[in-house]
TIMI-170884 format. One record per residue (C-alpha): residue number from 1; residue in three letters; x, y, z. Coordinates in pm, whole numbers, plus 50000, padded with zeros to 5 digits. Layout:
BEGIN
[pt NUM, 'ALA', [X, Y, Z]]
...
This chain:
BEGIN
[pt 1, 'MET', [90845, 74174, 52766]]
[pt 2, 'SER', [91172, 74022, 52641]]
[pt 3, 'MET', [91344, 74098, 52972]]
[pt 4, 'LEU', [91049, 73949, 53163]]
[pt 5, 'SER', [91077, 73623, 52969]]
[pt 6, 'ASN', [91457, 73596, 52942]]
[pt 7, 'ALA', [91574, 73744, 53273]]
[pt 8, 'PRO', [91285, 73779, 53519]]
[pt 9, 'GLU', [91529, 73823, 53809]]
[pt 10, 'GLN', [91610, 74169, 53676]]
[pt 11, 'ILE', [91252, 74274, 53745]]
[pt 12, 'ALA', [91286, 74200, 54118]]
[pt 13, 'PRO', [91473, 74523, 54209]]
[pt 14, 'PHE', [91209, 74733, 54036]]
[pt 15, 'LEU', [90926, 74551, 54211]]
[pt 16, 'LEU', [91098, 74595, 54547]]
[pt 17, 'ALA', [91155, 74965, 54478]]
[pt 18, 'LEU', [90794, 75010, 54368]]
[pt 19, 'GLY', [90672, 74838, 54682]]
[pt 20, 'ALA', [90895, 75056, 54898]]
[pt 21, 'LEU', [90767, 75371, 54728]]
[pt 22, 'CYS', [90406, 75266, 54780]]
[pt 23, 'VAL', [90472, 75199, 55150]]
[pt 24, 'LEU', [90649, 75533, 55197]]
[pt 25, 'ALA', [90371, 75720, 55017]]
[pt 26, 'ALA', [90110, 75547, 55236]]
[pt 27, 'VAL', [90304, 75629, 55552]]
[pt 28, 'THR', [90328, 75991, 55441]]
[pt 29, 'GLY', [89955, 76015, 55377]]
[pt 30, 'ILE', [89862, 75859, 55711]]
[pt 31, 'ALA', [90109, 76078, 55901]]
[pt 32, 'LEU', [89989, 76397, 55735]]
[pt 33, 'ASP', [89630, 76315, 55828]]
[pt 34, 'ARG', [89733, 76304, 56193]]
[pt 35, 'GLY', [89852, 76664, 56198]]
[pt 36, 'ALA', [90153, 76825, 56363]]
[pt 37, 'SER', [90221, 76534, 56599]]
[pt 38, 'ALA', [90317, 76306, 56309]]
[pt 39, 'LEU', [90498, 76555, 56085]]
[pt 40, 'ALA', [90838, 76408, 56175]]
[pt 41, 'THR', [90720, 76067, 56049]]
[pt 42, 'ALA', [90594, 76222, 55727]]
[pt 43, 'ALA', [90922, 76410, 55676]]
[pt 44, 'PHE', [91122, 76090, 55732]]
[pt 45, 'ALA', [90905, 75897, 55484]]
[pt 46, 'ILE', [90935, 76163, 55214]]
[pt 47, 'GLY', [91311, 76185, 55271]]
[pt 48, 'ALA', [91341, 75809, 55230]]
[pt 49, 'TYR', [91127, 75834, 54915]]
[pt 50, 'ALA', [91376, 76087, 54776]]
[pt 51, 'PHE', [91667, 75846, 54825]]
[pt 52, 'VAL', [91479, 75556, 54662]]
[pt 53, 'ILE', [91383, 75764, 54359]]
[pt 54, 'ALA', [91721, 75935, 54310]]
[pt 55, 'GLY', [91891, 75670, 54098]]
[pt 56, 'ALA', [91578, 75581, 53903]]
[pt 57, 'SER', [91516, 75944, 53810]]
[pt 58, 'ILE', [91863, 75966, 53658]]
[pt 59, 'ALA', [91858, 75632, 53477]]
[pt 60, 'LEU', [91503, 75633, 53347]]
[pt 61, 'SER', [91330, 75970, 53351]]
[pt 62, 'PRO', [91317, 76288, 53560]]
[pt 63, 'TYR', [90937, 76267, 53534]]
[pt 64, 'LEU', [90956, 76014, 53817]]
[pt 65, 'LEU', [91023, 76310, 54047]]
[pt 66, 'VAL', [90665, 76438, 54008]]
[pt 67, 'PRO', [90522, 76215, 54285]]
[pt 68, 'LEU', [90802, 76332, 54515]]
[pt 69, 'LEU', [90716, 76696, 54451]]
[pt 70, 'LEU', [90350, 76622, 54523]]
[pt 71, 'LEU', [90443, 76469, 54860]]
[pt 72, 'ILE', [90655, 76773, 54942]]
[pt 73, 'ALA', [90365, 77000, 54846]]
[pt 74, 'ALA', [90135, 76801, 55075]]
[pt 75, 'LEU', [90377, 76845, 55365]]
[pt 76, 'ALA', [90403, 77218, 55298]]
[pt 77, 'ARG', [90023, 77245, 55297]]
[pt 78, 'THR', [90005, 77059, 55628]]
[pt 79, 'LEU', [90252, 77310, 55770]]
[pt 80, 'GLY', [90001, 77583, 55685]]
[pt 81, 'ALA', [90144, 77712, 55358]]
[pt 82, 'ALA', [89903, 77871, 55112]]
[pt 83, 'TRP', [89902, 77741, 54756]]
[pt 84, 'GLU', [90104, 78041, 54640]]
[pt 85, 'GLU', [90374, 77959, 54895]]
[pt 86, 'VAL', [90368, 77593, 54794]]
[pt 87, 'VAL', [90434, 77695, 54435]]
[pt 88, 'ARG', [90723, 77914, 54548]]
[pt 89, 'VAL', [90871, 77631, 54753]]
[pt 90, 'ILE', [90853, 77387, 54461]]
[pt 91, 'GLY', [90993, 77652, 54229]]
[pt 92, 'ARG', [91292, 77708, 54457]]
[pt 93, 'LEU', [91359, 77334, 54473]]
[pt 94, 'VAL', [91350, 77302, 54094]]
[pt 95, 'VAL', [91580, 77601, 54043]]
[pt 96, 'LEU', [91827, 77478, 54305]]
[pt 97, 'THR', [91835, 77127, 54160]]
[pt 98, 'LEU', [91884, 77249, 53804]]
[pt 99, 'GLY', [92155, 77483, 53928]]
[pt 100, 'ALA', [92336, 77199, 54105]]
[pt 101, 'PHE', [92332, 76981, 53795]]
[pt 102, 'ALA', [92446, 77276, 53582]]
[pt 103, 'ALA', [92736, 77339, 53819]]
[pt 104, 'ALA', [92825, 76970, 53812]]
[pt 105, 'TYR', [92814, 76974, 53433]]
[pt 106, 'VAL', [93049, 77273, 53417]]
[pt 107, 'PHE', [93286, 77100, 53659]]
[pt 108, 'ALA', [93277, 76783, 53447]]
[pt 109, 'GLN', [93351, 76983, 53131]]
[pt 110, 'LEU', [93648, 77154, 53293]]
[pt 111, 'TRP', [93780, 76824, 53428]]
[pt 112, 'ALA', [93737, 76651, 53090]]
[pt 113, 'SER', [93909, 76933, 52902]]
[pt 114, 'ARG', [94211, 76912, 53131]]
[pt 115, 'LEU', [94235, 76549, 53241]]
[pt 116, 'GLY', [93988, 76344, 53037]]
[pt 117, 'ALA', [93682, 76157, 53160]]
[pt 118, 'PHE', [93641, 76058, 53524]]
[pt 119, 'PRO', [93779, 75716, 53623]]
[pt 120, 'GLY', [93529, 75444, 53699]]
[pt 121, 'GLY', [93280, 75239, 53504]]
[pt 122, 'GLY', [92934, 75088, 53496]]
[pt 123, 'PHE', [92652, 75317, 53602]]
[pt 124, 'ASP', [92726, 75684, 53578]]
[pt 125, 'THR', [92835, 75750, 53936]]
[pt 126, 'PHE', [92904, 76116, 53865]]
[pt 127, 'TRP', [92539, 76209, 53808]]
[pt 128, 'LEU', [92425, 75962, 54072]]
[pt 129, 'TYR', [92629, 76147, 54335]]
[pt 130, 'VAL', [92457, 76475, 54250]]
[pt 131, 'ALA', [92117, 76302, 54263]]
[pt 132, 'LEU', [92195, 76153, 54604]]
[pt 133, 'ALA', [92315, 76493, 54725]]
[pt 134, 'SER', [91976, 76627, 54620]]
[pt 135, 'ALA', [91802, 76354, 54817]]
[pt 136, 'ALA', [92016, 76430, 55122]]
[pt 137, 'GLY', [91936, 76800, 55095]]
[pt 138, 'LEU', [91565, 76729, 55072]]
[pt 139, 'ALA', [91588, 76503, 55376]]
[pt 140, 'ILE', [91759, 76780, 55572]]
[pt 141, 'GLY', [91508, 77040, 55457]]
[pt 142, 'LEU', [91206, 76823, 55533]]
[pt 143, 'GLY', [91336, 76751, 55880]]
[pt 144, 'LEU', [91400, 77119, 55951]]
[pt 145, 'ALA', [91058, 77215, 55813]]
[pt 146, 'ALA', [90879, 76959, 56029]]
[pt 147, 'ALA', [91075, 77055, 56342]]
[pt 148, 'ARG', [91042, 77431, 56294]]
[pt 149, 'GLY', [90702, 77441, 56127]]
[pt 150, 'ARG', [90830, 77647, 55834]]
[pt 151, 'PRO', [90797, 77529, 55471]]
[pt 152, 'ASP', [91077, 77761, 55360]]
[pt 153, 'GLN', [91323, 77536, 55543]]
[pt 154, 'ILE', [91283, 77271, 55272]]
[pt 155, 'ALA', [91473, 77476, 55015]]
[pt 156, 'ARG', [91722, 77581, 55282]]
[pt 157, 'GLY', [91793, 77218, 55359]]
[pt 158, 'LEU', [91858, 77150, 54991]]
[pt 159, 'VAL', [92123, 77422, 54993]]
[pt 160, 'LEU', [92280, 77269, 55305]]
[pt 161, 'GLY', [92284, 76926, 55141]]
[pt 162, 'TYR', [92456, 77057, 54831]]
[pt 163, 'ALA', [92708, 77243, 55045]]
[pt 164, 'ALA', [92795, 76935, 55250]]
[pt 165, 'PHE', [92808, 76682, 54965]]
[pt 166, 'GLY', [92960, 76934, 54726]]
[pt 167, 'VAL', [93248, 77021, 54958]]
[pt 168, 'ALA', [93309, 76653, 55030]]
[pt 169, 'GLY', [93302, 76552, 54663]]
[pt 170, 'LEU', [93527, 76839, 54558]]
[pt 171, 'ALA', [93777, 76767, 54835]]
[pt 172, 'VAL', [93804, 76399, 54740]]
[pt 173, 'ALA', [93822, 76475, 54366]]
[pt 174, 'LEU', [94101, 76728, 54409]]
[pt 175, 'GLY', [94276, 76510, 54666]]
[pt 176, 'SER', [94285, 76221, 54419]]
[pt 177, 'LEU', [94473, 76422, 54156]]
[pt 178, 'PRO', [94830, 76352, 54280]]
[pt 179, 'ILE', [94748, 75980, 54309]]
[pt 180, 'LEU', [94535, 75901, 54005]]
[pt 181, 'TYR', [94677, 76175, 53777]]
[pt 182, 'PRO', [95046, 76197, 53877]]
[pt 183, 'LYS', [95155, 76333, 53538]]
[pt 184, 'GLY', [94831, 76494, 53426]]
[pt 185, 'THR', [94690, 76174, 53275]]
[pt 186, 'TYR', [94490, 75898, 53439]]
[pt 187, 'VAL', [94686, 75605, 53584]]
[pt 188, 'SER', [94477, 75304, 53681]]
[pt 189, 'LEU', [94571, 75166, 54023]]
[pt 190, 'GLY', [94301, 74902, 54028]]
[pt 191, 'LEU', [94010, 74855, 54262]]
[pt 192, 'ALA', [94216, 74947, 54566]]
[pt 193, 'ALA', [94231, 75311, 54458]]
[pt 194, 'LEU', [93857, 75322, 54385]]
[pt 195, 'TRP', [93768, 75164, 54721]]
[pt 196, 'GLY', [94006, 75404, 54895]]
[pt 197, 'SER', [93844, 75701, 54724]]
[pt 198, 'LEU', [93499, 75575, 54825]]
[pt 199, 'GLU', [93606, 75534, 55189]]
[pt 200, 'TRP', [93750, 75885, 55199]]
[pt 201, 'LEU', [93436, 76019, 55033]]
[pt 202, 'LEU', [93219, 75857, 55301]]
[pt 203, 'LEU', [93430, 75994, 55585]]
[pt 204, 'THR', [93445, 76339, 55425]]
[pt 205, 'ASN', [93068, 76338, 55375]]
[pt 206, 'VAL', [93011, 76259, 55742]]
[pt 207, 'PHE', [93246, 76535, 55851]]
[pt 208, 'ALA', [93112, 76796, 55606]]
[pt 209, 'SER', [92747, 76715, 55682]]
[pt 210, 'THR', [92806, 76733, 56056]]
[pt 211, 'LEU', [92989, 77065, 56028]]
[pt 212, 'VAL', [92729, 77223, 55799]]
[pt 213, 'LEU', [92437, 77115, 56016]]
[pt 214, 'ARG', [92608, 77239, 56330]]
[pt 215, 'VAL', [92735, 77574, 56199]]
[pt 216, 'VAL', [92463, 77671, 55951]]
[pt 217, 'ALA', [92153, 77486, 56072]]
[pt 218, 'ARG', [92255, 77536, 56438]]
[pt 219, 'LEU', [92174, 77181, 56540]]
[pt 220, 'PRO', [92349, 77036, 56848]]
[pt 221, 'TRP', [92674, 76852, 56780]]
[pt 222, 'SER', [92521, 76516, 56873]]
[pt 223, 'SER', [92223, 76564, 56641]]
[pt 224, 'SER', [92445, 76696, 56362]]
[pt 225, 'ALA', [92673, 76393, 56385]]
[pt 226, 'GLN', [92382, 76148, 56390]]
[pt 227, 'VAL', [92219, 76310, 56088]]
[pt 228, 'GLY', [92553, 76328, 55904]]
[pt 229, 'VAL', [92615, 75956, 55954]]
[pt 230, 'ALA', [92256, 75867, 55863]]
[pt 231, 'LEU', [92261, 76069, 55540]]
[pt 232, 'THR', [92597, 75925, 55436]]
[pt 233, 'LEU', [92481, 75569, 55495]]
[pt 234, 'ALA', [92155, 75639, 55313]]
[pt 235, 'ALA', [92348, 75772, 55015]]
[pt 236, 'LEU', [92582, 75470, 55022]]
[pt 237, 'PHE', [92307, 75208, 55031]]
[pt 238, 'SER', [92099, 75397, 54774]]
[pt 239, 'GLY', [92399, 75411, 54543]]
[pt 240, 'ILE', [92463, 75038, 54582]]
[pt 241, 'ALA', [92097, 74958, 54524]]
[pt 242, 'THR', [92093, 75173, 54211]]
[pt 243, 'ALA', [92403, 75002, 54072]]
[pt 244, 'VAL', [92251, 74658, 54138]]
[pt 245, 'ALA', [91914, 74750, 53986]]
[pt 246, 'PHE', [92031, 74942, 53682]]
[pt 247, 'GLY', [92372, 74790, 53616]]
[pt 248, 'PRO', [92241, 74492, 53413]]
[pt 249, 'LEU', [92008, 74718, 53217]]
[pt 250, 'ALA', [92292, 74953, 53131]]
[pt 251, 'VAL', [92500, 74661, 53005]]
[pt 252, 'THR', [92221, 74514, 52795]]
[pt 253, 'GLY', [92119, 74851, 52658]]
[pt 254, 'VAL', [91758, 74815, 52767]]
[pt 255, 'ALA', [91762, 75125, 52985]]
[pt 256, 'PRO', [92110, 75280, 52979]]
[pt 257, 'PRO', [92192, 75594, 53178]]
[pt 258, 'LEU', [92081, 75910, 53002]]
[pt 259, 'LEU', [92427, 76033, 52903]]
[pt 260, 'PHE', [92281, 76302, 52681]]
[pt 261, 'LEU', [92547, 76554, 52784]]
[pt 262, 'PRO', [92903, 76533, 52649]]
[pt 263, 'ASN', [93204, 76470, 52874]]
[pt 264, 'THR', [92997, 76361, 53174]]
[pt 265, 'SER', [93055, 75985, 53175]]
[pt 266, 'THR', [93273, 75832, 53446]]
[pt 267, 'ILE', [93414, 75576, 53203]]
[pt 268, 'PRO', [93776, 75670, 53112]]
């Protein structure tokens, strides 16, 4: 209530996000009712839903992922999966996501023990990147499942997303060592270094996503490149939107990022 009275403009991003989620959920429901001919539309809507919810689930609560899982279950049912298979699909997604965050946590601990906290500031971009990688993987898996009529492709797509974004993130992180950590400690080079790292991360994500989709998913080069660019842009705009929406809240302490794990903040 205090935020509503003192800074109502901060409510606008949440209202826009809520409206977008309602529209995407409605599109998904309508598309699923129309059967196999509209599965691609449903998959696209659920994938977009995953990108919108990624930042919010990290900043506020992972319980916000429940509606996303219900939409995925509805798609799997439309593809002909029995309830037992739907449970297995959701279980695989949960295990893969927890495994990805656990691996990221271990990486952050190793980095912090050797070099200190990640450079950066504001919203916790480290966890946000993993969340956006999850959204990208779900988008890949949903697209493959709709195109091939197989619910098991959803979990496979999540693995592909983690592979693409993971390789890209690791390559940029390790490549930044000689520049940002020339003597084993962090040296601030200003915004130019951060913008340069972001640009290289975007290009590396496009390349890695294209290569993974072509080699592992066996999509044509043209389709792989288009999907790689689309996923990278979706991750970029979702990250920007998350920073805009949750940045003021993190500063005011109303709803700060859930930094409940040690040595995982990006603030040096």
